[in-house]
N, CA and C atoms as an extended XYZ file, in Angstrom:
336
Properties=species:S:1:pos:R:3:atomname:S:1:resname:S:1:resid:I:1 pbc="F F F"
N        13.960       -4.112       -5.199 N   MET     1
C        13.900       -2.689       -4.782 CA  MET     1
C        12.868       -2.527       -3.899 C   MET     1
N        13.311       -1.539       -2.887 N   ASP     2
C        12.369       -1.319       -1.828 CA  ASP     2
C        11.241       -0.112       -2.148 C   ASP     2
N        10.206       -0.561       -2.396 N   ARG     3
C         9.056        0.384       -2.869 CA  ARG     3
C         8.683        1.579       -2.119 C   ARG     3
N         9.208        1.488       -0.739 N   THR     4
C         8.858        2.484        0.207 CA  THR     4
C         9.941        3.411        0.371 C   THR     4
N        11.075        3.243       -0.254 N   ARG     5
C        12.187        4.217       -0.170 CA  ARG     5
C        12.090        5.323       -0.984 C   ARG     5
N        12.051        6.571       -0.190 N   PRO     6
C        11.841        7.922       -1.080 CA  PRO     6
C        13.247        8.115       -1.938 C   PRO     6
N        12.896        8.208       -3.167 N   ILE     7
C        14.022        8.439       -4.215 CA  ILE     7
C        13.586        9.508       -5.319 C   ILE     7
N        12.341        9.831       -5.416 N   TYR     8
C        12.132       10.711       -6.342 CA  TYR     8
C        11.788       12.185       -6.081 C   TYR     8
N        12.520       13.138       -6.708 N   LEU     9
C        12.134       14.600       -6.467 CA  LEU     9
C        10.897       14.830       -6.882 C   LEU     9
N        10.137       16.057       -6.366 N   ILE    10
C         8.901       16.461       -6.982 CA  ILE    10
C         8.952       16.708       -8.317 C   ILE    10
N        10.015       17.251       -9.006 N   SER    11
C         9.889       17.538      -10.314 CA  SER    11
C        10.008       16.346      -11.178 C   SER    11
N        10.617       15.256      -10.759 N   VAL    12
C        10.523       13.959      -11.400 CA  VAL    12
C         9.216       13.312      -11.392 C   VAL    12
N         8.560       13.346      -10.225 N   VAL    13
C         7.275       12.706      -10.094 CA  VAL    13
C         6.304       13.529      -11.058 C   VAL    13
N         6.317       15.002      -10.885 N   CYS    14
C         5.598       15.760      -11.926 CA  CYS    14
C         5.620       15.322      -13.340 C   CYS    14
N         6.827       15.178      -13.598 N   GLU    15
C         7.141       14.779      -15.192 CA  GLU    15
C         6.607       13.308      -15.419 C   GLU    15
N         6.745       12.357      -14.553 N   MET    16
C         6.313       10.923      -14.593 CA  MET    16
C         4.772       10.963      -14.906 C   MET    16
N         4.136       11.821      -13.930 N   LEU    17
C         2.529       11.803      -13.935 CA  LEU    17
C         1.748       12.994      -14.868 C   LEU    17
N         2.692       13.781      -15.231 N   GLY    18
C         2.128       14.934      -16.059 CA  GLY    18
C         1.239       16.005      -15.348 C   GLY    18
N         1.701       16.311      -14.150 N   VAL    19
C         0.936       17.129      -13.145 CA  VAL    19
C         1.871       18.285      -12.857 C   VAL    19
N         1.462       19.426      -12.355 N   HIS    20
C         1.839       20.504      -11.890 CA  HIS    20
C         2.367       20.393      -10.410 C   HIS    20
N         3.690       20.873       -9.977 N   PRO    21
C         4.094       20.704       -8.547 CA  PRO    21
C         2.921       21.060       -7.511 C   PRO    21
N         2.152       22.079       -7.865 N   GLN    22
C         1.226       22.615       -6.897 CA  GLN    22
C         0.118       21.593       -6.689 C   GLN    22
N        -0.110       20.842       -7.678 N   THR    23
C        -1.134       19.645       -7.480 CA  THR    23
C        -0.537       18.636       -6.408 C   THR    23
N         0.638       18.269       -6.421 N   LEU    24
C         1.110       17.479       -5.501 CA  LEU    24
C         1.213       18.091       -4.209 C   LEU    24
N         1.497       19.388       -4.022 N   ARG    25
C         1.655       20.075       -2.873 CA  ARG    25
C         0.192       20.122       -2.211 C   ARG    25
N        -0.637       20.343       -3.065 N   LEU    26
C        -2.149       20.378       -2.676 CA  LEU    26
C        -2.599       19.177       -1.973 C   LEU    26
N        -2.214       17.977       -2.715 N   TYR    27
C        -2.583       16.549       -2.235 CA  TYR    27
C        -1.925       16.412       -0.883 C   TYR    27
N        -0.631       16.934       -0.748 N   GLU    28
C         0.039       16.697        0.516 CA  GLU    28
C        -0.751       17.512        1.746 C   GLU    28
N        -1.054       18.743        1.285 N   ARG    29
C        -1.838       19.685        2.390 CA  ARG    29
C        -3.130       18.888        2.844 C   ARG    29
N        -3.786       18.187        1.819 N   GLU    30
C        -5.002       17.626        2.034 CA  GLU    30
C        -4.944       16.246        2.711 C   GLU    30
N        -3.566       15.828        2.911 N   GLY    31
C        -3.322       14.543        3.571 CA  GLY    31
C        -3.468       13.261        2.748 C   GLY    31
N        -3.605       13.545        1.569 N   LEU    32
C        -3.684       12.399        0.697 CA  LEU    32
C        -2.396       11.616        0.445 C   LEU    32
N        -1.334       12.340        0.495 N   ILE    33
C        -0.018       11.855        0.306 CA  ILE    33
C         0.905       12.351        1.398 C   ILE    33
N         2.030       11.520        1.746 N   HIS    34
C         2.923       11.980        2.772 CA  HIS    34
C         4.237       11.762        2.263 C   HIS    34
N         4.799       12.675        1.509 N   PRO    35
C         6.150       12.245        1.047 CA  PRO    35
C         7.139       12.654        2.176 C   PRO    35
N         8.386       12.210        2.069 N   LEU    36
C         9.451       12.490        2.953 CA  LEU    36
C         9.937       14.025        2.808 C   LEU    36
N         9.893       14.682        3.861 N   ARG    37
C        10.454       15.942        3.698 CA  ARG    37
C        11.705       16.108        4.369 C   ARG    37
N        12.694       16.518        3.524 N   THR    38
C        14.171       16.837        4.025 CA  THR    38
C        14.355       18.281        3.669 C   THR    38
N        14.555       19.077        4.527 N   LYS    39
C        14.683       20.643        4.456 CA  LYS    39
C        13.677       21.076        3.569 C   LYS    39
N        13.965       21.428        2.522 N   LYS    40
C        13.041       22.014        1.528 CA  LYS    40
C        12.766       21.250        0.459 C   LYS    40
N        13.129       19.958        0.464 N   GLN    41
C        12.685       18.878       -0.719 CA  GLN    41
C        11.707       17.824       -0.078 C   GLN    41
N        11.010       17.541       -1.052 N   ARG    42
C         9.958       16.356       -0.994 CA  ARG    42
C        10.676       15.272       -1.807 C   ARG    42
N        10.607       14.064       -1.108 N   LEU    43
C        11.019       12.932       -1.845 CA  LEU    43
C         9.852       11.801       -1.844 C   LEU    43
N         9.656       11.182       -3.016 N   TYR    44
C         8.560       10.383       -3.146 CA  TYR    44
C         8.958        8.976       -3.336 C   TYR    44
N         8.443        8.064       -2.949 N   SER    45
C         8.683        6.425       -3.007 CA  SER    45
C         7.937        6.111       -4.289 C   SER    45
N         8.352        4.868       -4.740 N   GLN    46
C         7.442        4.129       -5.673 CA  GLN    46
C         6.002        4.075       -5.341 C   GLN    46
N         5.934        3.625       -4.069 N   ASP    47
C         4.597        3.401       -3.393 CA  ASP    47
C         3.751        4.849       -3.496 C   ASP    47
N         4.461        5.959       -3.229 N   ASP    48
C         3.868        7.356       -3.283 CA  ASP    48
C         3.362        7.714       -4.764 C   ASP    48
N         4.371        7.260       -5.650 N   VAL    49
C         4.028        7.553       -7.129 CA  VAL    49
C         2.801        6.734       -7.468 C   VAL    49
N         2.742        5.408       -7.122 N   GLU    50
C         1.544        4.619       -7.599 CA  GLU    50
C         0.349        5.172       -6.875 C   GLU    50
N         0.315        5.572       -5.582 N   ARG    51
C        -0.716        5.987       -4.831 CA  ARG    51
C        -1.212        7.438       -5.630 C   ARG    51
N        -0.350        8.389       -5.941 N   LEU    52
C        -0.517        9.539       -6.945 CA  LEU    52
C        -1.264        9.126       -8.152 C   LEU    52
N        -0.745        8.157       -8.811 N   ASN    53
C        -1.379        7.602      -10.003 CA  ASN    53
C        -2.712        7.301       -9.867 C   ASN    53
N        -3.048        6.503       -8.670 N   LEU    54
C        -4.488        6.065       -8.456 CA  LEU    54
C        -5.409        7.550       -8.185 C   LEU    54
N        -4.725        8.397       -7.381 N   ILE    55
C        -5.537        9.561       -7.219 CA  ILE    55
C        -5.949       10.427       -8.342 C   ILE    55
N        -4.951       10.459       -9.294 N   LEU    56
C        -5.073       11.025      -10.607 CA  LEU    56
C        -6.193       10.328      -11.487 C   LEU    56
N        -6.086        9.104      -11.478 N   GLN    57
C        -7.042        8.228      -12.217 CA  GLN    57
C        -8.514        8.500      -11.647 C   GLN    57
N        -8.623        8.397      -10.305 N   LEU    58
C       -10.083        8.737       -9.519 CA  LEU    58
C       -10.479       10.101      -10.127 C   LEU    58
N        -9.584       11.044       -9.759 N   THR    59
C       -10.127       12.447      -10.082 CA  THR    59
C       -10.370       12.702      -11.679 C   THR    59
N        -9.341       12.284      -12.461 N   ARG    60
C        -9.360       12.742      -13.895 CA  ARG    60
C       -10.386       11.827      -14.691 C   ARG    60
N       -10.245       10.528      -14.572 N   GLU    61
C       -10.990        9.678      -15.271 CA  GLU    61
C       -12.379        9.277      -14.709 C   GLU    61
N       -12.589        9.223      -13.387 N   LEU    62
C       -13.748        8.943      -12.757 CA  LEU    62
C       -14.556       10.104      -12.438 C   LEU    62
N       -13.925       11.293      -12.271 N   GLY    63
C       -14.550       12.492      -11.784 CA  GLY    63
C       -14.801       12.369      -10.132 C   GLY    63
N       -14.004       11.736       -9.395 N   VAL    64
C       -14.314       11.589       -7.985 CA  VAL    64
C       -13.568       12.825       -7.408 C   VAL    64
N       -14.300       13.447       -6.507 N   ASN    65
C       -13.853       14.735       -5.824 CA  ASN    65
C       -12.923       14.182       -4.720 C   ASN    65
N       -12.174       15.117       -4.261 N   LYS    66
C       -11.204       14.843       -3.143 CA  LYS    66
C       -11.666       14.216       -1.734 C   LYS    66
N       -12.966       14.517       -1.620 N   ALA    67
C       -13.406       13.879       -0.409 CA  ALA    67
C       -13.637       12.374       -0.718 C   ALA    67
N       -14.084       12.063       -1.769 N   GLY    68
C       -14.279       10.742       -2.387 CA  GLY    68
C       -13.106       10.063       -2.380 C   GLY    68
N       -12.163       10.696       -2.931 N   VAL    69
C       -10.681        9.914       -2.937 CA  VAL    69
C       -10.267        9.493       -1.589 C   VAL    69
N       -10.464       10.457       -0.705 N   ASP    70
C        -9.930       10.220        0.621 CA  ASP    70
C       -10.698        8.966        1.149 C   ASP    70
N       -11.933        8.790        1.075 N   ILE    71
C       -12.580        7.699        1.457 CA  ILE    71
C       -12.186        6.489        0.678 C   ILE    71
N       -12.084        6.448       -0.439 N   ILE    72
C       -11.659        5.284       -1.264 CA  ILE    72
C       -10.202        4.879       -0.858 C   ILE    72
N        -9.319        5.798       -0.586 N   LEU    73
C        -8.090        5.442       -0.085 CA  LEU    73
C        -8.069        4.933        1.341 C   LEU    73
N        -8.910        5.319        2.124 N   ARG    74
C        -8.978        4.782        3.374 CA  ARG    74
C        -9.525        3.381        3.383 C   ARG    74
N       -10.536        3.254        2.649 N   MET    75
C       -11.222        1.992        2.464 CA  MET    75
C       -10.056        0.945        1.891 C   MET    75
N        -9.347        1.368        0.923 N   ARG    76
C        -8.340        0.559        0.460 CA  ARG    76
C        -7.480        0.107        1.450 C   ARG    76
N        -6.970        1.169        2.278 N   HIS    77
C        -6.021        0.789        3.315 CA  HIS    77
C        -6.572       -0.267        4.148 C   HIS    77
N        -7.727       -0.175        4.646 N   ARG    78
C        -8.377       -1.209        5.405 CA  ARG    78
C        -8.495       -2.530        4.854 C   ARG    78
N        -8.834       -2.596        3.698 N   MET    79
C        -8.891       -3.791        2.900 CA  MET    79
C        -7.582       -4.401        2.860 C   MET    79
N        -6.523       -3.774        2.592 N   GLU    80
C        -5.094       -4.242        2.558 CA  GLU    80
C        -4.742       -4.797        3.996 C   GLU    80
N        -4.952       -4.125        4.957 N   ALA    81
C        -4.744       -4.559        6.292 CA  ALA    81
C        -5.430       -5.892        6.571 C   ALA    81
N        -6.720       -5.879        6.275 N   MET    82
C        -7.440       -7.138        6.379 CA  MET    82
C        -6.948       -8.131        5.617 C   MET    82
N        -6.524       -7.906        4.444 N   GLN    83
C        -5.902       -8.989        3.598 CA  GLN    83
C        -4.748       -9.621        4.306 C   GLN    83
N        -3.616       -8.765        4.751 N   ARG    84
C        -2.680       -9.148        5.418 CA  ARG    84
C        -3.005      -10.122        6.702 C   ARG    84
N        -3.996       -9.583        7.370 N   GLU    85
C        -4.434      -10.259        8.567 CA  GLU    85
C        -4.976      -11.697        8.252 C   GLU    85
N        -5.739      -11.616        7.161 N   MET    86
C        -6.330      -13.016        6.782 CA  MET    86
C        -5.199      -13.992        6.345 C   MET    86
N        -4.026      -13.392        5.673 N   GLU    87
C        -2.978      -14.242        5.297 CA  GLU    87
C        -2.208      -14.743        6.506 C   GLU    87
N        -2.077      -13.893        7.556 N   GLU    88
C        -1.365      -14.484        8.604 CA  GLU    88
C        -2.223      -15.541        9.236 C   GLU    88
N        -3.451      -15.364        9.445 N   MET    89
C        -4.484      -16.347       10.041 CA  MET    89
C        -4.335      -17.616        9.282 C   MET    89
N        -4.490      -17.454        7.858 N   MET    90
C        -4.300      -18.865        7.047 CA  MET    90
C        -2.974      -19.426        7.262 C   MET    90
N        -1.833      -18.780        7.443 N   GLN    91
C        -0.685      -19.349        7.733 CA  GLN    91
C        -0.442      -20.043        8.998 C   GLN    91
N        -1.140      -19.447       10.080 N   MET    92
C        -1.121      -20.131       11.419 CA  MET    92
C        -2.119      -21.327       11.204 C   MET    92
N        -3.194      -21.451       10.395 N   PHE    93
C        -3.968      -22.402       10.278 CA  PHE    93
C        -3.363      -23.585        9.707 C   PHE    93
N        -2.656      -23.241        8.505 N   GLU    94
C        -1.811      -24.302        7.792 CA  GLU    94
C        -0.754      -24.905        8.682 C   GLU    94
N        -0.084      -23.950        9.456 N   ASP    95
C         0.883      -24.517       10.422 CA  ASP    95
C         0.453      -25.465       11.499 C   ASP    95
N        -0.801      -25.124       11.944 N   ASP    96
C        -1.561      -26.202       12.998 CA  ASP    96
C        -1.817      -27.357       12.166 C   ASP    96
N        -2.514      -27.273       10.906 N   ILE    97
C        -2.782      -28.542       10.351 CA  ILE    97
C        -1.498      -29.409        9.929 C   ILE    97
N        -0.505      -28.612        9.488 N   ARG    98
C         0.769      -29.512        9.321 CA  ARG    98
C         1.131      -30.183       10.564 C   ARG    98
N         1.311      -29.461       11.558 N   ARG    99
C         1.708      -29.933       12.767 CA  ARG    99
C         0.878      -31.011       13.292 C   ARG    99
N        -0.427      -31.046       13.277 N   ASP   100
C        -1.443      -31.942       13.598 CA  ASP   100
C        -1.069      -33.183       12.781 C   ASP   100
N        -0.822      -32.974       11.405 N   PHE   101
C        -0.643      -34.134       10.561 CA  PHE   101
C         0.608      -34.961       10.771 C   PHE   101
N         1.578      -34.208       11.233 N   HIS   102
C         2.899      -34.822       11.606 CA  HIS   102
C         2.774      -35.664       13.004 C   HIS   102
N         2.017      -35.040       13.820 N   GLU   103
C         1.819      -35.818       15.173 CA  GLU   103
C         0.918      -37.074       14.894 C   GLU   103
N        -0.098      -36.970       14.096 N   ARG   104
C        -0.707      -38.154       13.850 CA  ARG   104
C        -0.017      -39.256       12.944 C   ARG   104
N         0.716      -38.806       12.193 N   LEU   105
C         1.734      -39.576       11.390 CA  LEU   105
C         2.600      -40.446       12.320 C   LEU   105
N         3.218      -39.607       13.217 N   LYS   106
C         4.195      -40.226       14.191 CA  LYS   106
C         3.465      -41.180       15.084 C   LYS   106
N         2.169      -40.863       15.538 N   ARG   107
C         1.539      -41.917       16.406 CA  ARG   107
C         1.097      -43.241       15.592 C   ARG   107
N         0.890      -42.831       14.152 N   ALA   108
C         0.444      -44.178       13.455 CA  ALA   108
C         1.626      -44.969       13.137 C   ALA   108
N         2.794      -44.481       12.954 N   LEU   109
C         3.934      -45.085       12.824 CA  LEU   109
C         4.502      -45.887       14.097 C   LEU   109
N         4.271      -45.329       15.255 N   ARG   110
C         4.522      -45.890       16.450 CA  ARG   110
C         3.654      -46.937       16.775 C   ARG   110
N         2.468      -47.076       16.381 N   GLU   111
C         1.505      -48.072       16.686 CA  GLU   111
C         1.648      -49.303       15.757 C   GLU   111
N         2.507      -49.269       14.742 N   GLU   112
C         2.732      -50.202       13.854 CA  GLU   112
C         3.578      -51.265       14.321 C   GLU   112
């Protein structure tokens, strides 16, 4: 399943999360979420629903205001980007080690 594919209507998301449509529209106006807009419909992806769930947890359960939510979401986005970059660097490092190992092994076998 493509988690980024917009498939849920606003009414479905509201029912899933137990919120009023105005809440989702407000979050969109404030830039906390960015659903796909098609004419007059908003479509939400699974990633959007999970982001909304996080926003609701932060505001309802932890009492974080919208400015705090925005900061937390930005920090989370940066951390995820850094994690992906680190994983790419580790893959390159592992590739280099593997290549070096194979070259050393070939040299060792030729010397025998």
